[in-house]
RODO-2510 file (C-alpha; in nm, 4 decimals, decimal comma):
residues 201
     n   res          X          Y          Z
     1     x    -1,6445     1,4297    -2,6803
     2     x    -1,6511     1,0447    -2,7649
     3     x    -1,9948     0,8253    -2,5966
     4     x    -1,9131     0,6763    -2,2975
     5     x    -1,9055     0,2694    -2,3188
     6     x    -2,0744     0,0617    -2,0803
     7     x    -1,7720    -0,0456    -1,9489
     8     x    -1,6370     0,3215    -1,8797
     9     x    -1,5750     0,3843    -1,5500
    10     x    -1,4898     0,6901    -1,3342
    11     x    -1,3139     0,6000    -0,9966
    12     x    -1,1299     0,2932    -0,8336
    13     x    -1,1299     0,1884    -0,5151
    14     x    -0,7794     0,2486    -0,3376
    15     x    -0,6984     0,0287    -0,0490
    16     x    -0,3733     0,0798     0,1845
    17     x    -0,2510    -0,2016     0,3887
    18     x    -0,0216    -0,1014     0,6671
    19     x     0,1190    -0,1959     0,9983
    20     x    -0,1383     0,0151     1,2109
    21     x    -0,4052     0,0485     0,9977
    22     x    -0,5507    -0,0008     0,6607
    23     x    -0,7500     0,2724     0,4747
    24     x    -0,9840     0,2796     0,1668
    25     x    -1,1381     0,5397    -0,0232
    26     x    -1,2917     0,5552    -0,3633
    27     x    -1,0904     0,8136    -0,6313
    28     x    -1,1527     0,9657    -0,9159
    29     x    -0,9288     0,8453    -1,2209
    30     x    -0,8243     1,2267    -1,2394
    31     x    -0,6842     1,1647    -0,8369
    32     x    -0,9477     1,3468    -0,6616
    33     x    -1,0425     1,1751    -0,3590
    34     x    -1,4053     1,1229    -0,2688
    35     x    -1,3860     1,2632     0,0862
    36     x    -1,6933     1,1039     0,2143
    37     x    -1,5818     0,7654     0,1168
    38     x    -1,2514     0,7614     0,3464
    39     x    -1,2606     0,4706     0,5710
    40     x    -1,0256     0,3673     0,8167
    41     x    -0,9794    -0,0065     1,0434
    42     x    -0,7106    -0,0934     1,2605
    43     x    -0,4523    -0,3496     1,1931
    44     x    -0,1749    -0,4123     1,4493
    45     x     0,0954    -0,6645     1,5175
    46     x    -0,1449    -0,8230     1,7619
    47     x    -0,4343    -0,9157     1,4968
    48     x    -0,4642    -1,2322     1,3361
    49     x    -0,5319    -1,3008     0,9596
    50     x    -0,9111    -1,3366     0,9912
    51     x    -0,9598    -0,9883     1,1834
    52     x    -0,6969    -0,8144     0,9228
    53     x    -0,8867    -0,9561     0,6515
    54     x    -1,2358    -0,8673     0,7929
    55     x    -1,1132    -0,5063     0,8458
    56     x    -0,9863    -0,4789     0,5176
    57     x    -1,2944    -0,5589     0,3444
    58     x    -1,5248    -0,4250     0,5862
    59     x    -1,3117    -0,0724     0,4860
    60     x    -1,3510    -0,1192     0,1076
    61     x    -1,7111    -0,2024     0,1056
    62     x    -1,8128     0,0801     0,3478
    63     x    -1,5869     0,2723     0,1073
    64     x    -1,8060     0,1835    -0,2038
    65     x    -2,1221     0,2403     0,0086
    66     x    -2,0418     0,5942     0,0384
    67     x    -2,0003     0,6779    -0,3078
    68     x    -2,2902     0,4930    -0,4510
    69     x    -2,2779     0,7189    -0,7572
    70     x    -1,9481     0,6200    -0,8484
    71     x    -1,8606     0,3988    -1,1545
    72     x    -1,5861     0,1771    -0,9820
    73     x    -1,3922    -0,0160    -1,1975
    74     x    -1,0831    -0,1096    -1,0431
    75     x    -0,9237    -0,1736    -0,7314
    76     x    -0,5864    -0,0926    -0,6691
    77     x    -0,4098    -0,2145    -0,3049
    78     x    -0,0828    -0,0643    -0,1966
    79     x     0,0556    -0,3174     0,0782
    80     x     0,3487    -0,2624     0,3514
    81     x     0,6298    -0,5659     0,2419
    82     x     0,6838    -0,8180     0,1506
    83     x     0,4272    -0,8811    -0,1139
    84     x     0,4156    -1,1499    -0,3321
    85     x     0,2812    -1,0436    -0,6823
    86     x     0,2847    -1,3791    -0,8543
    87     x     0,0951    -1,5576    -0,5599
    88     x    -0,1059    -1,2524    -0,4937
    89     x    -0,0652    -1,2361    -0,1234
    90     x     0,1294    -1,0079     0,1310
    91     x     0,2787    -1,0583     0,4228
    92     x     0,3872    -0,7485     0,6076
    93     x     0,6687    -0,7946     0,8444
    94     x     0,4881    -0,5608     1,0948
    95     x     0,1756    -0,7915     1,0554
    96     x     0,2974    -1,1001     1,1342
    97     x     0,0055    -1,3216     1,2101
    98     x    -0,1533    -1,1802     0,8839
    99     x     0,1297    -1,3820     0,6229
   100     x     0,0174    -1,4859     0,3381
   101     x    -0,2864    -1,2936     0,3131
   102     x    -0,4950    -1,3646     0,0376
   103     x    -0,5901    -1,0107    -0,1662
   104     x    -0,8433    -1,1641    -0,4270
   105     x    -1,0265    -1,3614    -0,1770
   106     x    -1,0265    -1,0658     0,0766
   107     x    -1,1326    -0,8449    -0,2024
   108     x    -1,3040    -1,0331    -0,4648
   109     x    -1,6618    -0,9581    -0,5790
   110     x    -1,6473    -0,5895    -0,4299
   111     x    -1,6033    -0,4162    -0,7703
   112     x    -1,6475    -0,5390    -1,1387
   113     x    -1,3270    -0,4986    -1,2632
   114     x    -0,9606    -0,6134    -1,1631
   115     x    -0,7629    -0,6089    -0,8608
   116     x    -0,4112    -0,4281    -0,8879
   117     x    -0,1432    -0,5108    -0,6134
   118     x     0,1480    -0,3293    -0,5422
   119     x     0,4052    -0,2959    -0,2747
   120     x     0,2874     0,0764    -0,0795
   121     x     0,6146     0,2218    -0,1881
   122     x     0,5830     0,1596    -0,5250
   123     x     0,2332     0,3198    -0,5335
   124     x     0,3859     0,5895    -0,3560
   125     x     0,6630     0,6708    -0,6199
   126     x     0,4651     0,6093    -0,8764
   127     x     0,1899     0,8791    -0,7078
   128     x     0,4685     1,1215    -0,6951
   129     x     0,5884     1,0365    -1,0337
   130     x     0,1978     1,1065    -1,1745
   131     x     0,1049     1,4039    -0,9289
   132     x     0,3440     1,5002    -0,6691
   133     x     0,7198     1,5741    -0,6061
   134     x     0,8615     1,4083    -0,9086
   135     x     0,6237     1,5189    -1,1572
   136     x     0,8526     1,5691    -1,4692
   137     x     1,1752     1,3140    -1,3080
   138     x     1,1099     0,9966    -1,4947
   139     x     1,3823     0,8177    -1,2839
   140     x     1,3472     0,8471    -0,9355
   141     x     1,3206     0,6900    -0,5530
   142     x     1,0283     0,7273    -0,3339
   143     x     1,0770     0,6989     0,0406
   144     x     0,7923     0,6583     0,3083
   145     x     0,8827     0,6253     0,7086
   146     x     0,5651     0,5328     0,9101
   147     x     0,5078     0,2373     1,0835
   148     x     0,7798     0,0358     0,8806
   149     x     1,0278     0,2139     0,6124
   150     x     0,9177     0,1424     0,2760
   151     x     1,0141     0,2746    -0,0779
   152     x     0,9997     0,2302    -0,4320
   153     x     1,1592     0,3140    -0,7996
   154     x     1,0264     0,4994    -1,1044
   155     x     1,2986     0,4042    -1,4282
   156     x     1,2037     0,5403    -1,7453
   157     x     0,8579     0,6811    -1,6035
   158     x     0,7735     0,3281    -1,5277
   159     x     0,7361     0,1569    -1,1723
   160     x     0,9862    -0,0887    -1,1430
   161     x     0,8559    -0,3927    -0,9077
   162     x     1,1251    -0,7249    -0,9564
   163     x     0,9919    -1,0413    -0,9855
   164     x     0,7865    -1,1035    -0,6640
   165     x     0,7151    -0,7028    -0,6383
   166     x     0,9339    -0,6006    -0,3376
   167     x     1,1756    -0,4031    -0,5694
   168     x     1,2376    -0,0886    -0,3007
   169     x     1,1736    -0,2553     0,0083
   170     x     1,4581    -0,0913     0,1758
   171     x     1,3213    -0,1497     0,5321
   172     x     1,5228    -0,4804     0,5176
   173     x     1,8362    -0,3336     0,4446
   174     x     2,0609    -0,4166     0,7043
   175     x     2,2432    -0,1695     0,8974
   176     x     2,4775    -0,1240     1,1734
   177     x     2,3905     0,0937     1,5083
   178     x     2,6135     0,1549     1,8357
   179     x     2,4415     0,0488     2,1567
   180     x     2,6489     0,1525     2,4550
   181     x     2,9942     0,0169     2,3881
   182     x     2,9083    -0,1904     2,1337
   183     x     2,7746    -0,2032     1,7515
   184     x     2,4469    -0,4311     1,6684
   185     x     2,3580    -0,5432     1,3309
   186     x     1,9961    -0,4233     1,2811
   187     x     1,7717    -0,2997     0,9995
   188     x     1,6879     0,0449     0,8709
   189     x     1,3178    -0,0443     0,9904
   190     x     1,4173    -0,1251     1,3305
   191     x     1,5930     0,1913     1,3494
   192     x     1,4331     0,4429     1,1513
   193     x     1,0319     0,3765     1,0969
   194     x     0,8213     0,5420     1,3781
   195     x     0,8517     0,3047     1,6497
   196     x     1,2192     0,3236     1,6489
   197     x     1,2591     0,6599     1,5806
   198     x     1,0352     0,7358     1,9164
   199     x     1,1860     0,4607     2,0991
   200     x     1,5441     0,6193     2,0025
   201     x     1,3911     0,9869     2,1035
***
């Protein structure tokens, strides 16, 4: 076995920004979650950008502090969309007061390494292709239903992000619903996400 270089790392910091909460954890390069590092902080529709930024950074810092022996070499951020990869910002539709949240500013300095940003649906598709239900399937789509509705694509074994990072952001697909005797224009997310399905039930 080759000797480890001074820059070798064994773990990454994973951060998931959603419409209800932000989760953070230290994860090994073999996809093993350091359970003691798992952290959760609230987000929510009524939270302003400063509050969400503070909670995201707090969750990330607490996860790192809980795994002091891990050699963390990068941060991976998956966020509800839309994201803006060129601008390095996120503007989750279910976090309207946090539009334009600057990821590098929020998480900068926590780890001596790069910060990778992607749509949460893209992250899910890639994770399932690597270790989950899509293993062995190089052309696939994954869908996530939570506070919102998201999705992501893998083609040729590689994630498809699109120019801005929002390929697979299926929640904003227009759909028609029937309310009483009227046909109403809506979005897939409004109808099929967690809050919508609860209201419908």
